[in-house]
C-alpha positions in Angstrom: -76.2 -65.1 49.7 -78.2 -61.9 49.4 -75.5 -60.1 51.3 -72.8 -61.3 48.8 -75.0 -60.2 45.8 -75.4 -56.8 47.4 -71.7 -56.4 48.0 -71.0 -57.4 44.4 -73.4 -54.8 43.1 -71.9 -52.1 45.3 -68.4 -53.0 44.1 -69.5 -52.7 40.4 -71.2 -49.4 41.0 -68.1 -48.1 42.8 -65.8 -49.1 40.0 -68.0 -47.4 37.4 -68.1 -44.2 39.4 -64.4 -44.2 39.8 -63.9 -44.8 36.1 -66.1 -41.9 35.2 -64.4 -39.7 37.7 -60.9 -40.6 36.4 -62.1 -40.0 32.8 -63.1 -36.5 33.7 -59.9 -35.6 35.7 -57.5 -37.2 33.3 -55.7 -35.3 30.5 -56.2 -38.4 28.3 -52.7 -38.5 26.7 -53.6 -41.7 24.8 -56.6 -40.1 23.2 -56.6 -39.2 19.5 -57.3 -35.5 20.4 -54.1 -35.3 22.6 -52.0 -37.1 20.0 -53.2 -34.6 17.3 -52.3 -31.8 19.7 -48.8 -33.0 20.2 -48.2 -33.1 16.4 -49.2 -29.5 16.0 -46.4 -27.1 15.0 -47.7 -24.5 17.5 -48.7 -25.8 20.9 -50.1 -23.7 23.7 -50.3 -25.1 27.3 -52.3 -22.7 29.5 -52.6 -23.9 33.1 -53.2 -21.1 35.6 -50.0 -19.2 36.2 -48.0 -21.7 34.1 -48.0 -20.5 30.5 -46.1 -22.4 27.8 -45.6 -22.4 24.0 -44.0 -25.4 22.5 -42.7 -26.3 26.1 -41.1 -22.8 26.5 -42.5 -20.8 29.4 -43.7 -17.2 28.8 -45.4 -14.6 31.0 -47.0 -11.2 31.0 -44.4 -8.6 31.6 -41.6 -10.1 29.4 -39.4 -7.9 27.3 -39.8 -8.0 23.6 -36.4 -9.8 23.2 -37.6 -12.5 25.6 -40.8 -12.9 23.7 -38.8 -13.3 20.5 -36.8 -16.1 22.1 -40.1 -18.0 22.7 -42.2 -17.2 19.7 -39.5 -16.1 17.1 -38.7 -12.9 15.3 -41.1 -13.3 12.4 -44.0 -10.9 13.1 -45.7 -7.7 12.0 -45.3 -4.7 14.2 -47.8 -1.9 14.3 -47.8 1.2 16.5 -50.9 1.7 18.5 -52.5 5.1 18.0 -53.5 6.2 21.4 -53.5 9.2 23.7 -51.3 7.3 26.1 -47.9 9.0 26.9 -46.2 5.6 26.8 -45.1 3.8 23.7 -47.8 1.2 22.8 -47.5 -1.1 19.9 -48.9 -4.4 18.7 -47.1 -7.4 17.2 -48.9 -10.0 15.2 -47.6 -13.6 14.9 -49.8 -14.8 12.0 -48.8 -18.5 11.9 -48.7 -18.8 15.7 -52.1 -17.3 16.2 -51.0 -14.5 18.5 -51.7 -10.8 18.8 -49.6 -9.1 21.6 -49.7 -5.6 23.0 -46.5 -4.1 24.3 -46.1 -1.0 26.5 -42.6 0.5 26.7 -41.2 -2.7 25.3 -42.9 -5.0 27.8 -45.6 -7.5 27.1 -48.9 -6.2 28.5 -51.6 -8.3 26.8 -51.6 -11.4 24.7 -54.4 -12.8 22.6 -54.2 -16.4 21.7 -56.5 -17.1 18.8 -58.6 -20.2 18.5 -60.5 -19.1 15.4 -58.9 -17.5 12.4 -58.8 -13.7 12.4 -58.3 -11.7 9.2 -57.9 -8.0 8.7 -57.6 -7.0 5.0 -54.1 -5.7 4.1 -52.9 -5.9 7.7 -52.7 -9.4 9.0 -54.0 -13.0 8.7 -54.0 -14.7 12.1 -54.3 -18.5 12.0 -56.4 -19.9 14.8 -55.0 -22.8 16.8 -56.7 -26.1 16.0 -56.4 -27.1 19.7 -54.8 -25.9 22.9 -54.2 -27.4 26.3 -56.4 -25.5 28.7 -56.1 -26.4 32.4 -54.8 -29.9 31.3 -57.7 -30.6 28.9 -57.8 -30.4 25.2 -59.8 -27.5 23.9 -60.5 -27.9 20.2 -61.2 -25.2 17.7 -64.7 -26.7 17.0 -65.7 -27.0 20.7 -68.5 -24.9 22.0 -67.9 -23.9 25.6 -70.5 -26.3 27.1 -69.2 -29.2 25.0 -65.6 -28.6 26.2 -66.6 -28.5 29.8 -68.4 -31.8 29.6 -65.0 -33.4 28.9 -63.3 -31.9 31.9 -63.6 -31.4 35.7 -64.2 -27.7 35.1 -67.7 -26.2 35.5 -69.4 -22.9 34.6 -69.2 -22.1 38.4 -65.4 -21.7 37.9 -65.9 -18.6 35.7 -67.3 -15.1 35.9 -69.8 -14.9 33.1 -70.6 -11.9 30.9 -72.3 -11.5 27.6 -68.9 -11.5 25.7 -67.5 -14.6 27.4 -66.0 -16.1 30.5 -63.3 -14.9 33.0 -61.0 -16.7 35.4 -58.5 -15.1 37.8 -55.3 -16.6 39.2 -53.0 -15.1 41.8 -49.5 -15.1 40.4 -46.6 -13.4 42.2 -49.0 -11.1 44.1 -50.8 -10.1 40.9 -53.9 -11.4 39.2 -53.5 -13.1 35.9 -56.8 -12.8 34.0 -58.0 -15.3 31.5 -60.6 -13.4 29.4 -62.2 -16.0 27.1 -64.0 -14.4 24.2 -67.1 -16.4 23.4 -70.6 -14.8 23.2 -73.0 -16.0 25.9 -76.8 -15.8 25.3 -79.4 -15.6 28.0 -83.0 -16.6 28.2 -85.6 -13.9 27.4 -89.3 -13.5 28.1 -91.5 -11.1 26.2 -91.2 -9.5 22.8 -89.5 -6.5 21.2 -88.2 -3.9 23.7 -90.6 -5.3 26.3 -88.6 -8.3 27.5 -87.1 -9.6 30.7 -83.7 -11.0 30.8 -83.4 -14.4 32.5 -80.5 -16.7 33.4 -77.6 -17.5 31.1 -78.3 -20.1 28.5 -75.4 -22.5 29.1 -76.9 -25.4 27.2 -76.2 -23.9 23.8 -72.9 -21.9 23.9 -70.6 -20.7 21.2 -67.1 -21.6 20.1 -64.2 -19.6 21.5 -62.7 -16.8 19.4 -59.6 -16.1 21.5 -58.2 -16.3 25.0 -57.0 -12.9 26.3 -54.3 -12.9 29.0 -53.3 -9.9 31.1 -52.3 -8.9 34.6 -54.0 -6.7 37.2 -52.8 -5.5 40.6 -54.4 -7.0 43.6 -56.0 -4.3 45.7 -54.7 -4.3 49.3 -57.3 -4.9 52.0 -58.3 -1.9 54.0 -59.5 -1.7 57.6 -63.3 -1.2 57.6 -65.0 0.5 60.5 
């Protein structure tokens, strides 16, 4: 009889553990958050190398005409004042929440805004209320630690700096960088200028301003003596 009770308890615990695990690894398509996301006019789905806007794929390196086919032709264009010999210019998709940098007519960087960004007399970028990030809903109001609690992603999956978090993906022999702009604080001991910096304070993070996507070349391995 005791053996049967023990087996029953183990079965219940196992089912609970499985349910919790499934809850964290599931996108939750039946949740109110996901249903709200699907009703948005502008929907970003950012999943590693797979980038989509309203179910249309896009990628870094696209020509302007291809970008227009995905995001539309309604944007503000501004030449970038720089010492570069190449032709650099920004385009601003205000309603879609996008700022894109083009180099010689090719998409070099794209900033997907989560929070609103206004620049007087220039542009008024509307932040996205929610985006699909690695198959999980990231809401505009989410702080980073709050978002991660609803996912199977952890802080160990990121490189952390004071201005935010970074992830790298290998895509067609290049690295696609996710640079997530969200200030990160760290513990301090001492006062004034005489203080010691401790570990990152990941229990009280900030909301995300934007997600910056760009490519870098993968450095070839060299023989070391």
